[in-house]
C-alpha positions as CSV (number, residue, x, y, z in Angstrom):
1,M,-20.8,22.6,28.0
2,L,-23.1,21.5,30.8
3,F,-21.8,22.3,34.3
4,S,-22.9,18.8,35.5
5,K,-20.6,17.2,32.9
6,L,-17.5,19.4,33.5
7,L,-14.5,17.9,35.3
8,L,-14.3,20.8,37.8
9,P,-13.3,19.7,41.3
10,T,-13.7,23.1,43.1
11,L,-12.5,23.4,46.7
12,K,-13.9,25.6,49.6
13,E,-10.4,26.0,51.0
14,A,-7.0,25.9,49.4
15,P,-4.4,23.3,50.5
16,Q,-1.8,24.5,53.0
17,E,1.0,24.2,50.4
18,A,-0.5,27.1,48.4
19,E,1.2,30.3,49.4
20,I,0.1,33.0,46.9
21,V,-3.3,34.1,45.6
22,S,-2.9,32.6,42.1
23,H,-1.9,29.2,43.4
24,K,-4.7,29.1,45.9
25,L,-7.3,30.2,43.4
26,M,-6.1,27.8,40.6
27,L,-6.4,24.9,43.0
28,R,-9.8,26.0,44.4
29,A,-11.2,26.7,41.0
30,G,-10.2,23.3,39.8
31,M,-7.8,24.6,37.1
32,I,-4.8,22.5,38.1
33,R,-3.8,19.6,40.2
34,K,-0.3,18.7,41.4
35,V,1.4,15.6,40.1
36,A,4.9,16.1,41.6
37,S,6.9,19.0,42.9
38,G,6.7,21.7,40.3
39,V,4.7,19.5,37.9
40,Y,1.0,20.0,37.3
41,T,-1.9,18.6,35.3
42,W,-4.1,21.3,33.7
43,L,-7.7,20.4,34.1
44,P,-10.4,21.5,31.4
45,L,-11.1,24.9,33.0
46,G,-7.4,25.8,33.3
47,L,-6.6,24.4,29.9
48,K,-9.3,26.6,28.3
49,V,-7.6,29.7,29.8
50,L,-4.1,28.5,28.8
51,R,-5.2,27.9,25.2
52,K,-6.8,31.4,25.0
53,V,-3.5,33.0,26.1
54,E,-1.7,30.8,23.6
55,A,-4.1,31.9,20.8
56,I,-3.4,35.6,21.5
57,V,0.3,35.0,21.5
58,R,0.2,33.0,18.3
59,T,-1.9,35.6,16.5
60,E,0.4,38.5,17.4
61,M,3.6,36.5,16.5
62,N,2.1,35.6,13.1
63,N,1.1,39.2,12.6
64,A,4.7,40.2,13.3
65,G,6.0,38.0,10.5
66,A,7.4,35.2,12.7
67,Q,7.1,31.6,11.5
68,E,6.0,28.8,13.8
69,V,8.1,25.6,14.2
70,L,8.1,22.9,16.8
71,M,11.4,21.7,18.1
72,P,12.0,18.6,20.3
73,M,11.9,18.8,24.0
74,V,14.7,16.2,24.2
75,Q,18.0,17.6,23.1
76,P,21.4,15.8,22.5
77,K,24.5,16.7,24.6
78,E,26.6,17.3,21.5
79,L,24.7,20.6,20.6
80,W,25.1,21.9,24.2
81,N,28.8,21.0,24.2
82,E,29.2,23.3,21.2
83,T,28.2,26.3,23.3
84,E,29.8,24.9,26.4
85,R,26.5,25.1,28.3
86,W,26.3,21.4,29.1
87,E,28.3,22.1,32.2
88,K,27.7,25.8,32.6
89,M,23.9,25.4,32.9
90,G,24.3,23.5,36.2
91,K,21.7,21.4,37.9
92,E,18.7,23.2,36.3
93,L,19.5,21.2,33.2
94,L,17.9,17.8,33.6
95,R,20.3,15.3,32.0
96,F,19.7,11.6,31.2
97,Q,20.9,8.8,29.0
98,D,19.0,6.7,26.6
99,R,19.3,2.9,26.2
100,H,22.5,3.4,24.1
101,D,24.1,5.4,26.9
102,R,23.9,8.6,24.8
103,D,23.5,11.8,26.8
104,F,20.4,14.0,26.4
105,C,18.6,16.7,28.3
106,L,15.1,18.1,28.7
107,G,15.2,21.5,27.0
108,P,14.8,24.5,29.3
109,T,15.5,26.7,26.2
110,H,16.3,26.1,22.5
111,E,19.1,28.3,21.4
112,E,21.3,25.4,20.4
113,V,18.6,23.5,18.5
114,I,17.4,26.5,16.5
115,T,20.9,27.7,15.7
116,D,21.7,24.2,14.4
117,L,18.5,24.3,12.3
118,I,19.4,27.6,10.7
119,R,23.1,26.9,10.0
120,S,22.1,23.7,8.2
121,N,19.4,25.2,6.1
122,V,20.0,28.9,5.5
123,K,23.0,29.8,3.4
124,S,22.5,33.2,1.9
125,Y,21.8,36.8,3.2
126,K,18.8,36.7,0.7
127,E,17.0,34.3,3.1
128,L,17.3,36.7,6.0
129,P,15.9,38.0,8.3
130,I,14.2,35.0,9.8
131,N,12.2,34.9,13.0
132,A,11.2,31.3,14.1
133,Y,9.1,30.7,17.1
134,Q,7.5,27.7,18.9
135,I,5.0,27.1,21.8
136,Q,6.6,24.3,23.6
137,T,6.8,22.6,27.0
138,K,10.0,23.4,28.8
139,F,11.6,21.8,31.9
140,R,14.0,23.5,34.3
141,D,14.9,21.5,37.4
142,E,14.3,24.3,39.9
143,I,15.9,23.7,43.3
144,R,12.8,24.9,45.0
145,P,9.7,25.0,42.8
146,R,6.9,27.0,44.5
147,Y,3.9,29.2,43.9
148,G,2.1,26.6,41.7
149,V,2.6,27.3,38.0
150,M,4.3,30.6,38.7
151,R,7.6,28.9,39.4
152,S,7.2,25.3,38.3
153,R,9.7,22.9,36.8
154,E,7.6,22.1,33.8
155,F,5.9,25.0,32.0
156,L,4.5,26.1,28.6
157,M,6.5,28.8,26.9
158,K,6.6,30.7,23.6
159,D,10.2,31.2,22.6
160,A,11.3,32.9,19.3
161,Y,14.7,33.4,17.7
162,S,15.6,35.9,15.1
163,F,18.6,35.6,12.7
164,S,20.0,38.7,10.9
165,V,22.9,39.5,8.7
166,N,24.0,42.6,10.7
167,E,23.4,44.5,13.9
168,E,21.0,47.0,12.2
169,C,18.7,44.2,11.1
170,L,18.9,42.6,14.6
171,D,17.8,46.0,16.1
172,N,14.8,46.0,13.8
173,S,13.9,42.4,14.8
174,Y,14.3,43.3,18.5
175,I,12.0,46.4,18.2
176,N,9.5,44.3,16.3
177,M,9.3,41.8,19.1
178,R,9.3,44.4,21.8
179,N,6.2,46.0,20.1
180,T,4.6,42.6,19.6
181,Y,5.0,41.7,23.3
182,K,3.3,45.0,24.3
183,K,0.4,44.1,21.9
184,I,0.1,40.6,23.4
185,L,-0.2,41.9,27.0
186,Q,-2.5,44.8,26.0
187,N,-4.7,42.4,24.1
188,I,-4.9,40.1,27.1
189,G,-5.8,43.1,29.2
190,L,-3.0,43.2,31.7
191,E,-1.2,46.2,33.3
192,F,2.5,45.8,32.7
193,K,5.9,47.5,32.5
194,V,8.8,47.0,30.1
195,V,11.8,46.7,32.4
196,K,15.5,47.1,31.7
197,A,17.1,43.9,32.9
198,D,20.2,41.8,33.2
199,S,20.8,39.2,30.5
200,G,21.7,36.4,33.0
201,A,22.5,32.9,31.9
202,I,21.2,33.4,28.4
203,G,23.8,35.9,27.5
204,G,23.9,38.8,25.0
205,D,24.4,42.5,25.3
206,A,20.9,43.9,25.8
207,S,17.7,42.6,27.4
208,E,14.4,43.8,28.7
209,E,11.8,42.1,30.8
210,F,8.0,42.4,30.7
211,H,6.5,42.6,34.1
212,V,2.8,42.2,35.0
213,L,2.2,44.5,38.0
214,A,0.9,42.7,41.1
215,E,1.3,43.1,44.8
216,N,2.7,39.6,45.2
217,G,5.2,40.0,42.5
218,E,8.6,38.4,43.1
219,D,10.6,41.2,41.5
220,T,10.9,44.8,42.7
221,I,11.1,47.4,39.9
222,A,11.6,51.1,39.8
223,V,9.2,53.0,37.5
224,S,9.1,56.6,36.5
225,T,6.0,58.8,37.2
226,G,6.7,60.8,34.1
227,S,7.6,58.3,31.4
228,E,7.6,54.6,30.5
229,F,11.0,54.2,32.1
230,A,11.3,51.1,34.3
231,I,14.3,49.1,35.6
232,N,14.9,46.2,37.9
233,T,16.0,47.8,41.2
234,E,19.0,45.4,41.3
235,L,20.5,47.4,38.5
236,L,20.1,50.7,40.3
237,L,21.1,49.8,43.9
238,E,24.7,50.1,45.1
239,E,26.0,47.5,47.5
240,G,24.3,47.9,50.9
241,E,21.8,50.4,49.6
242,D,18.1,50.0,50.7
243,I,15.4,49.8,48.1
244,K,13.3,52.4,50.0
245,S,16.0,54.9,49.3
246,L,15.1,55.0,45.7
247,E,11.4,56.0,46.3
248,G,10.9,59.7,45.3
249,E,14.4,60.0,43.7
250,D,14.6,61.6,40.2
251,S,14.1,59.1,37.4
252,P,17.4,58.3,35.6
253,D,15.8,59.3,32.3
254,G,15.1,62.8,33.7
255,N,11.3,62.5,33.6
256,G,9.4,62.3,36.8
257,V,10.4,60.5,40.0
258,I,10.9,56.9,41.0
259,Q,8.1,54.8,42.4
260,I,8.7,51.2,43.6
261,K,6.4,48.5,42.3
262,K,6.1,44.8,42.5
263,G,6.1,42.8,39.2
264,I,5.9,39.3,37.9
265,E,8.2,38.6,34.9
266,V,6.2,37.0,32.1
267,G,8.5,37.8,29.2
268,H,12.1,38.5,28.4
269,I,13.7,39.6,25.2
270,F,17.4,39.5,24.4
271,K,19.9,40.8,21.8
272,L,22.1,37.7,21.7
273,G,24.4,39.1,19.1
274,Q,26.8,36.4,18.0
275,V,27.2,34.5,21.3
276,Y,25.7,31.3,19.9
277,S,26.1,31.7,16.1
278,E,29.8,32.2,16.5
279,S,30.5,29.2,18.7
280,M,28.2,27.0,16.5
281,G,29.5,28.3,13.1
282,A,26.2,29.7,11.9
283,N,27.2,31.7,8.8
284,V,25.7,33.0,5.6
285,Q,27.2,34.3,2.4
286,T,26.9,38.1,2.1
287,K,26.1,40.1,-1.0
288,E,29.9,40.4,-1.5
289,G,30.3,36.7,-1.4
290,R,32.0,36.6,2.0
291,P,30.9,34.5,5.0
292,A,29.2,36.5,7.8
293,T,28.4,35.2,11.3
294,L,24.7,35.6,12.0
295,H,23.3,38.1,14.6
296,M,20.7,36.5,16.9
297,G,17.9,37.7,19.1
298,C,15.9,35.6,21.6
299,Y,12.4,36.3,22.8
300,G,10.5,34.3,25.4
301,I,7.1,34.7,27.0
302,G,5.6,32.4,29.6
303,I,2.2,31.1,28.5
304,S,1.4,29.3,31.8
305,R,3.0,32.0,33.9
306,I,0.7,34.6,32.2
307,V,-2.3,32.7,33.5
308,A,-1.1,32.9,37.1
309,A,0.1,36.5,36.7
310,A,-3.4,37.5,35.4
311,I,-5.0,36.0,38.5
312,E,-2.5,37.8,40.8
313,Q,-3.5,41.1,39.2
314,N,-7.2,40.4,38.9
315,N,-9.0,38.8,41.9
316,D,-11.2,39.7,44.9
317,E,-12.5,38.1,48.0
318,R,-14.9,35.9,46.0
319,G,-12.3,34.5,43.5
320,I,-10.9,35.2,40.1
321,V,-11.8,38.3,38.0
322,W,-10.5,37.4,34.5
323,P,-9.8,39.9,31.8
324,P,-12.6,39.0,29.4
325,T,-10.3,37.9,26.6
326,I,-9.0,34.9,28.5
327,A,-12.0,34.0,30.7
328,P,-12.7,30.2,30.5
329,F,-16.3,31.0,29.6
330,D,-18.0,34.3,28.4
331,V,-21.4,33.4,29.9
332,N,-22.8,31.2,32.6
333,I,-26.5,30.4,32.3
334,I,-27.7,29.6,35.8
335,A,-30.9,27.6,35.6
336,I,-32.7,27.4,39.0
337,G,-34.9,24.4,38.9
338,F,-33.6,23.1,35.6
339,E,-34.5,19.5,36.5
340,K,-38.0,20.4,37.8
341,D,-39.5,23.1,35.6
342,E,-39.8,22.4,31.9
343,K,-40.2,26.0,31.0
344,I,-36.9,26.9,32.7
345,A,-35.1,23.9,31.1
346,M,-36.4,24.7,27.6
347,A,-35.5,28.4,27.9
348,A,-32.1,27.8,29.3
349,T,-31.3,25.2,26.7
350,K,-32.5,27.4,23.8
351,L,-30.5,30.4,25.1
352,Y,-27.4,28.2,25.5
353,E,-27.7,27.0,21.9
354,S,-28.4,30.5,20.6
355,L,-25.5,32.2,22.3
356,S,-23.1,29.3,21.4
357,H,-24.2,29.7,17.8
358,Q,-23.4,33.4,18.0
359,G,-19.8,32.6,19.0
360,Y,-20.0,33.0,22.7
361,D,-18.2,30.5,25.0
362,V,-21.2,29.4,27.1
363,I,-21.7,27.0,30.1
364,L,-25.1,25.9,31.3
365,D,-25.3,25.3,35.0
366,D,-27.9,22.4,35.1
367,R,-26.8,21.0,38.5
368,K,-29.2,20.0,41.2
369,T,-27.9,22.6,43.6
370,G,-29.2,25.9,44.9
371,F,-28.5,29.4,43.5
372,G,-26.1,30.2,46.3
373,A,-23.7,27.3,45.4
374,K,-24.0,28.0,41.7
375,I,-23.2,31.7,41.9
376,K,-20.3,31.1,44.3
377,D,-18.8,28.6,41.9
378,S,-19.3,31.1,39.0
379,E,-17.6,33.9,40.9
380,L,-14.8,31.6,42.0
381,I,-13.9,30.6,38.5
382,G,-14.4,34.2,37.2
383,I,-17.1,33.9,34.5
384,P,-17.7,37.6,33.4
385,M,-21.5,37.2,32.8
386,N,-24.2,35.2,34.6
387,I,-27.7,34.9,33.2
388,I,-30.1,33.7,35.9
389,I,-33.3,31.9,34.8
390,G,-35.6,31.0,37.6
391,K,-38.9,32.0,39.3
392,S,-39.1,35.5,37.8
393,F,-38.9,33.9,34.4
394,V,-41.7,31.5,35.1
395,E,-43.9,34.3,36.5
396,N,-42.9,37.4,34.4
397,D,-40.6,36.1,31.6
398,E,-37.8,38.1,33.2
399,I,-34.2,37.0,33.6
400,E,-31.4,38.5,35.7
401,L,-28.0,39.5,34.4
402,R,-25.2,39.6,36.9
403,T,-21.7,40.6,35.8
404,R,-18.6,39.5,37.7
405,D,-17.9,43.1,38.7
406,G,-21.2,43.3,40.5
407,Q,-23.6,44.9,38.0
408,I,-27.1,43.5,38.3
409,S,-30.0,44.1,35.9
410,V,-33.3,42.6,34.9
411,A,-34.4,42.1,31.3
412,K,-36.7,40.2,29.0
413,I,-35.1,37.2,27.3
414,D,-35.9,38.8,23.9
415,D,-33.9,41.9,24.7
416,L,-30.7,39.8,25.4
417,K,-29.2,40.4,22.0
418,I,-29.1,44.1,22.5
419,I,-27.8,43.8,26.0
420,F,-25.0,41.4,24.9
421,N,-23.9,43.7,22.1
422,H,-23.4,46.3,24.8
423,Y,-21.3,44.1,27.1
424,K,-19.3,42.7,24.2
């Protein structure tokens, strides 16, 4: 990709509407643009990051034995009536009618649709367990969308649903997804906590949230200094009690003391039990030939929210500092004098082609601007490695390597393969 051809409308200052770091930087870096309240267009740079997160999620879900499906965003009222959620869901459920005056909604979640699919197509215990997932656009009509894609009305989510013949099998599916979510966040390169949580509107008898730790997190969590124990403070505090009173108290699990952290919820897993399967009549025939109501689990992770959470956790005064696995580009070749010096242009183009052929995601900054503007843009959008080809190359065949974390070194272009193997 040539920088001069990329749709990348960067901004020196963020609009006043942007309140938190990720929203400001996503707008400044040309990743997103607002269409309506809580609704955004993802531009090429933002979409590259979104797709890289999506690819990591999909890989780990497939490795865990889950099967990908794609359910409709538009859902009929009849299914939601079966679980009585058509009215219970409230105004977050965006309802509308088609030309035949039939009632539909834009799906904020897909428990009803997936349960209908399984009850119609799975009849025997021999076909279980099943874990079906999708990566799908969701819509929740938030009363006050804010913080950019962090709390938007339209968002991209991976939601999975497990179906088991008994509680023991459900427990196994739940643990499998818990471990899978940990792998996803570890592979992305985020610091996170698994937090005991309330099941909320989804229902069920057990749930945990996955929180990316960040100073601007909306949620306050209590974590142990001596174990992996973490819990939403709302579940620890008694009425009228102050959060600060928890700091330094003994951890409820008996290991270490409590520290108070801020977190951004990016994932939530539930043991739904038979909440939906019972009301919708989702049964299978057991080994003994009797009907058994299915035991369900629900596992959601916010793809678009992870992008924002990664920025909240990884940034500095110059811009975004991406974890390398989800950076929009691996390498930025900054050619100073690309349009004037044939030697620089040829070397930059050849290097671009070579690194691209080796599997690196490369951008070549061929713009007719100075080095200052080019490096500022690269730092703003968070490219991990910059290769600068300019005057030193013309005079001494030397190039400069500058990483996003501030390391600077000089090398011959022929030594680049060795250097890149080190950074990779």
